[in-house]
N, C-alpha and C positions, 0 to 999 in steps of 0.2 A: 626206406621207400617201398619196401617187399610187397605190403599190404594195398598199395596204391597202383601195383603192377596189375593191368587188368587180366592178363591170362594165369597170372598165379592165384588172383581172388577168386575166378571163377572156377577154376579146379578145387581149391580147398572148399568153397560154398557149397559145392555138389557134396563132399562127404561130409559136411558140418552147415547144415540150413539153419535160417535162424529159427530159434526156440521158439516156438508160437506160443505157449503156455506162459513163458516169460515175457514176451514181447505184449500179450494180453493184459498181464497184471502190471505191466508199465504205464500201458496206455490209459489205464483207472486211474494212476497216479498223474497225470498228464491233462488237466481238464482245458489248458490252452491248444491241444490238438484236438479239440472235441469240434465239429463241423466239418474236419476233413472228408471228403470222398473214400470209397473202399481203396480206389486204386492210388489217392494220395497217400494212405497209411500204409498201404503195402509198400510203396516207394521209399516211406521214411523207415517202415523198418529194415528193409534191406540195407538202406544206407547208415541207420544207425548201426546194424550189426557189423557192418564193414569197418565202421569206426571204432565199434570195441575192439579190434583187431589193427586196427591201423594205428593207434594211440595209446602211448603207455600209460598207464594209470598206476602213480605212485601214493598206498596206502598208508597213513599213521601203524605206526607199529601194534599189531594185535589185532587189528581191523580187517576184515575179511569182507568181500563183496559179492552178491550174486548176479548171475546176467542179467536178473530183472535190474538190479541197481543199475548196471552199467549202461543197460538198455535207456534207462529214465535219464540217465545223463547226456548220452549221445543223442538222442533222439531231440532234445533240445538245440543241441547244436547242429544236427541235421534239419532241424526245422527251420532255419535261417536261410538255406539255400536251396529247399526242399523243390522250388519252383526253376531252378535254374538247371540246364544240361549237365549231365553226368560229367563231364569234362570240366566246364567251369566252377563246378561245386567241389571239385576235388582241388583244382589250382588255387581256390581260395583257400584252402586247408594246408597248403604244401608246407607254409611254416612252422606249422604244428607239428610236434612231437611226440609231446608229454606232457600229462596231466597230474599236478602234485595237490594231493588233498590232504589240508590241515586239520587239525579239530575244532577250532573256532577262527575268529577275526583274529589277524595278527599285524604288527607292530613295525612299521618301517620308518628310518630316521631320512628324512627329508630335505635337502638343500635346493630352494628355488631362487630364482633370481626374478625380480619384478621389471616392470617396464621401466622404471627409472634407474635400474643397475643394482639395484640393493639386494643383497642377498639376504635369504630368510631360512630359517633352520627350524624344524619342528618336527614332532612324533605324529606320524598319520596312522590311524587303526584300519584297516582294510579288509574286506570280505574277499577280496579277488585281486589279483595282479598278472600281468603279461608283459612281455616286450620280444623286441625285432629277433628272431632265430631264439629265442626264450621259451622255457615252459608255461604253461598257463597254470597260476596257484588258484586253486577254490578253496573257501571254507566248507565244510563238511556242515557246519551249523546253517549255514546260509542257503546250503543246496538242499538240505530236506526241506527248507520253507518255500521252495522254488515249484514253478509248475502250476500255477493258478493266473487268476484274471486279477492280480493286485499290483500292476503296475513295476514291480520290481522282480528282477531275474540276475541272480549274478552271473550265469551261464552265460545267456544272451549278452549281458554289458561286457565281459572280458572277451567274447568272441566276436562282438564288434569292433574291439580295438584289433585284433586280428583282421578283420574286413576291412578297418582302416588301414592298417599299413599294403594293403594290395595297392594304394595308389603310388605311393613314392617311398614307401619303407619307412615312412614315419607316420604319426599318430598327430594328424590335425584336423580330423572331421571330414577329409577328402580322399573315400575309398576309391579304388579303381572302379571306373564309369562302364556301363555298357549299353547297347541299344542306342535309344536315341536321345538320351540325356548327357548335356555337354557340360563341361567344365563350369562355363560362365553360368548356365541354368542352375546349378547346383551351388555353387558359390552364393549367387545372388539370393535363393531362397533360403539356404541353409545360414546363410550371416543374418537376413533380415529376421529372423527367428530369434538368433543367438542375439543380437541388438536389442531385440524387444526384451527378451529376459535381463539383461543387464539394466535395460532402464527400469524395468518393473520395480526391481530389487533396490536400484537408487532411489526410487521412491517411497520407498520403503514398503511396498506392497507385497501380499501375499504372493508367492511365486506360484505361475501355472504347473509346474512341475518341480519335481524334485530339485532345491536349489544348488546340488552338486553339480548338476548340468552347467552351473554359470562359471566353473572354475576353470575351464579350458575347453577349448573347440573338440578336443579330442572327446572328454568326458559327455560334452553336450550330444556329440553322436551316439556315445554310447547308451546314454540314459533315455534317449528319443528313441533307439533301438528296442531297450526295455518296454518302453508305453507303447510301441509299435505293435509288439507281439502281445503284451500281457495288459494294455489298458488303452486300446485302441480309440476308443470312443471320447476319452481324454485329451490323446494328442490331438485326433480330428476336430474337437472342439475349439481347442486353442487357437492350433496352426492348421488349417485345412491344407494349405498348399504343401507344405512340410508334409503333410499325413499322405496326399497323392504323388509327392515325389519320391518319398519310400516305397508306396505301393508299386510304382514303376521300376525301381531299382531292384525291391525282392521279388517282385511280380507275381506278389500274392496280397489279397486283402483281407488282416485277420478280422477287421470290422464286421463282415459278412458271418464270420463264425462267432462273434460273439455271444454268447447268451443275454436275453431280454434281461434276465434276473440282477445281471452284473452292473 
């Protein structure tokens, strides 16, 4: 908890300020932060630098990471809560202690029970994974492809699960809410879009977003967060009410930052 303590952080930060050259290079690698104001970029840099020291990164044997690489990773995390007040942003990440980076996608043996009570076992290949009070595991291979406006982002996906857990410590698509968003409004809007996705798949239609979102409400939330930050035009075109709800939840509007060429 040390780096989350304000006095300790401010003392350390005076002696070790944000490395501006590394931060400038990191910004170039993250098109999804294009369009942020100078003040927003300054806040994002400071919050990212704090995360560099607040979260332990476990690297594969023989791999070394520069400040630039660490800032690229942490900036994508900090972007999600950038518009939130400092204390709220920190509270949203208090469950995170460690990020484990693995060379590529990893496999997990999964056992799941369906609605009929039938247990299914299968091998699942994943680019990331997280759990309550657990570390966040990310594929380095996937991570290197992050940061652009193409609808996928493993960092945002996995940390959306962490935000999801701020609701009731489970992953169910219902994060802890704030402001004037009520649980009923969130549930009605969210589930209407979730059901629309299910129905489109049942009809054999091409899904409007990545069909992995249809596997569980938690995955639906994580995937729509990916689209919100990296393909906002697609999400707004498919489900404008859901996009507007996420604008209110994150207190930011990535569609306004989206380059016209995207």
